[in-house]
N, C-alpha and C positions, 0 to 999 in steps of 0.2 A: 136254322131250327133254334128252334125256345128250347132253353138251358134245362129247362123244368120236361122235357120232349124228348124221347131215346127214342132209335128205333133197337128193335128188338136184335140181340145178337147172334149172330149166324155161327153153326156150329159146323164141326167138319163136313161133315154129310153136306150141309148146305151151300155153302161155297163148292164143294166139288159139283153137284146138282149146278151151280149158275157157269162157274165155269168149262165143265162138258168132262172131264177130266175123273180117276178112278181115286178114289180115298186115299190111296196108297202112294198115288204122286204126290199130295199135297203132305204127306208125312217124309216121303223122301228128299221135296225141295228142301224144306225146314232142317235136313239134315246136312242138305248144299249153301244156308243162307238165303232162301232164294223163294220164291211167292210172294201173296199178301202178306202182311207185317198181322200177326195174333198174337193173343195174350192168355196166360193160363190163369183159369179162374178156378182153384182148387186143383184137381185133377185132370180138369177137360179146356183144350183150347175153344176158343170164341173168337169170333172175328166182326171187327164192325162194317156195314156192307159197304157205308162210304169207302171204308178204305180199300175196301174187297177192288169196288167201284175205280177206285182213283187209279191204284198198283195194276190195275186192267187198261183203263186208259193210255195210262205210262208207258204198255208195251206197243199199242199200238203207235204213239206217235216216234217208239224208238224204230218200229220197224218202217215207218215212210220214209 
């Protein structure tokens, strides 16, 4: 990816849709230091899509 091109950040709702889990589950995972990495932007959580995909792919490797 070019340094001047960025994927739009994902919201909690976007990540929940991608993973097919409730939003509440993502918040619960955060309290347990589990789940894809997120960043605070003001009072909002935002996710880099590439990091969410990488986190998910690592789950598949661990389960194999």
